[in-house]
C-alpha positions as CSV (number, residue, x, y, z in Angstrom):
1,X,0.0,0.0,0.0
2,X,3.0,2.3,0.3
3,X,3.6,2.0,-3.4
4,X,1.0,4.6,-4.3
5,X,2.5,7.5,-2.4
6,X,5.9,6.6,-3.7
7,X,4.6,6.6,-7.3
8,X,3.0,10.0,-6.6
9,X,6.3,11.4,-5.5
10,X,8.1,9.9,-8.5
11,X,5.4,11.3,-10.8
12,X,5.7,14.8,-9.2
13,X,9.5,14.8,-9.5
14,X,9.2,13.7,-13.2
15,X,6.8,16.5,-13.9
16,X,9.1,19.1,-12.2
17,X,12.0,17.8,-14.3
18,X,9.9,18.2,-17.5
19,X,8.9,21.7,-16.6
20,X,12.5,22.6,-15.8
21,X,13.7,21.1,-19.0
22,X,11.0,23.0,-21.0
23,X,12.0,26.3,-19.3
24,X,15.7,25.9,-20.1
25,X,15.6,24.3,-23.5
26,X,14.6,27.6,-25.2
27,X,17.4,29.6,-23.6
28,X,19.5,28.7,-26.6
29,X,21.0,30.4,-29.6
30,X,18.3,31.6,-32.0
31,X,18.4,30.0,-35.4
32,X,20.4,31.9,-38.0
33,X,17.2,32.5,-40.1
34,X,16.9,34.5,-43.2
35,X,13.3,35.8,-43.6
36,X,11.8,37.0,-46.8
37,X,9.1,39.6,-46.2
38,X,6.0,40.0,-48.2
39,X,7.6,43.1,-49.8
40,X,10.6,41.0,-50.9
41,X,13.0,42.3,-48.3
42,X,15.5,39.8,-46.9
43,X,16.1,40.0,-43.1
44,X,19.0,38.0,-41.7
45,X,18.6,37.4,-38.0
46,X,22.4,37.2,-37.6
47,X,22.6,40.8,-38.8
48,X,20.2,41.9,-36.1
49,X,22.6,41.0,-33.3
50,X,22.8,43.9,-30.9
51,X,19.1,44.4,-31.1
52,X,16.2,42.6,-29.3
53,X,14.0,40.7,-31.8
54,X,10.5,39.4,-31.4
55,X,9.7,36.6,-33.8
56,X,6.0,35.7,-33.8
57,X,4.4,32.9,-35.8
58,X,0.8,33.7,-36.8
59,X,-1.9,32.8,-39.3
60,X,-4.5,34.9,-41.0
61,X,-7.2,32.6,-39.8
62,X,-6.1,32.7,-36.1
63,X,-8.5,34.9,-34.1
64,X,-5.9,35.5,-31.3
65,X,-3.3,36.5,-33.8
66,X,-5.6,39.1,-35.4
67,X,-6.6,40.4,-31.9
68,X,-3.0,40.8,-31.0
69,X,-2.2,43.0,-34.0
70,X,-3.0,46.4,-32.2
71,X,-0.8,45.3,-29.3
72,X,2.1,44.4,-31.6
73,X,1.7,47.7,-33.4
74,X,1.9,49.5,-30.0
75,X,4.9,47.4,-29.0
76,X,6.6,48.4,-32.3
77,X,5.8,52.1,-31.8
78,X,7.1,52.0,-28.2
79,X,10.3,50.1,-28.8
80,X,11.4,50.4,-32.4
81,X,13.3,53.6,-31.5
82,X,15.2,51.5,-29.0
83,X,16.1,48.9,-31.5
84,X,13.4,46.3,-31.2
85,X,12.7,44.4,-34.4
86,X,9.4,42.5,-34.8
87,X,9.1,39.8,-37.4
88,X,5.7,38.3,-37.9
89,X,6.0,35.0,-39.7
90,X,3.0,33.6,-41.5
91,X,2.6,29.9,-41.2
92,X,3.3,27.6,-44.2
93,X,-0.3,26.8,-44.7
94,X,-1.4,30.4,-44.9
95,X,-2.3,31.9,-48.2
96,X,0.2,34.6,-49.2
97,X,-2.3,36.9,-50.8
98,X,-4.4,36.8,-47.6
99,X,-1.3,37.6,-45.5
100,X,-0.5,40.5,-47.7
101,X,-4.1,41.7,-47.6
102,X,-4.3,41.6,-43.8
103,X,-0.9,43.3,-43.5
104,X,-2.0,46.2,-45.8
105,X,-5.5,46.4,-44.1
106,X,-3.9,46.9,-40.7
107,X,-1.0,49.0,-42.0
108,X,1.5,46.8,-40.2
109,X,4.7,48.8,-39.4
110,X,6.8,45.7,-38.7
111,X,8.2,43.1,-41.0
112,X,5.8,40.3,-42.2
113,X,7.5,37.2,-43.6
114,X,6.2,34.1,-45.3
115,X,7.3,30.6,-44.3
116,X,6.2,28.9,-47.5
117,X,8.1,25.6,-46.9
118,X,8.0,25.5,-43.1
119,X,11.7,26.1,-42.7
120,X,11.3,28.7,-40.0
121,X,8.6,26.8,-38.1
122,X,10.9,23.8,-38.0
123,X,13.9,25.8,-37.0
124,X,12.0,27.2,-34.0
125,X,11.1,23.8,-32.6
126,X,8.5,22.6,-35.0
127,X,6.0,25.4,-34.4
128,X,2.5,24.2,-35.2
129,X,0.3,26.4,-32.9
130,X,-0.4,30.1,-33.4
131,X,0.4,32.5,-32.1
132,X,3.9,31.3,-31.0
133,X,6.3,34.1,-30.0
134,X,10.0,34.1,-29.3
135,X,11.9,37.0,-27.7
136,X,15.5,37.0,-28.8
137,X,18.1,38.9,-26.8
138,X,20.7,41.3,-28.2
139,X,23.2,38.4,-28.0
140,X,21.0,36.2,-30.2
141,X,19.6,33.9,-27.5
142,X,15.9,32.9,-27.2
143,X,15.1,34.3,-23.7
144,X,11.3,33.8,-23.8
145,X,8.8,31.7,-25.7
146,X,5.0,31.9,-25.4
147,X,2.5,29.7,-27.2
148,X,-0.9,31.5,-27.2
149,X,-1.9,35.0,-26.3
150,X,1.0,37.2,-25.1
151,X,0.9,39.1,-21.8
152,X,2.0,42.4,-23.3
153,X,2.7,44.0,-19.9
154,X,5.1,41.2,-19.1
155,X,6.7,41.3,-22.6
156,X,7.1,45.1,-22.4
157,X,9.0,44.6,-19.1
158,X,11.2,41.9,-20.7
159,X,11.9,44.0,-23.8
160,X,12.7,47.0,-21.6
161,X,15.2,44.9,-19.7
162,X,16.9,43.9,-22.9
């Protein structure tokens, strides 16, 4: 009968180890990605070293992604002068014309890139859910990752600290 409490403790320790591993696995060097924007501009992440970068994967059919657009625009306006680069990466399944239409409709002031073949989603840990956002430090390390709605107050504080 003492096996059940021991199994509970082992299970709890395993869960803690998994949580710790997940928290630390993304504090790694960001992929040396080259993004192609919807305007044809080439953005090399390696060339952005020295600046904080927010890479956010989104889709034109993702309600949360669309709801976050005003907050991302505000974030851009607040921190672009301090060096923040925002790159919104449309998922491989998204329709490029729809991405372009939404970008124009919302007058997005930050870079919008297409991930036609899924290279970027794969490089960032096989991103499959949107939104998925990555904050990259000036040194090129992923310091934060969020799947789902961003807590913009928290991210403002993190960006300010960078």
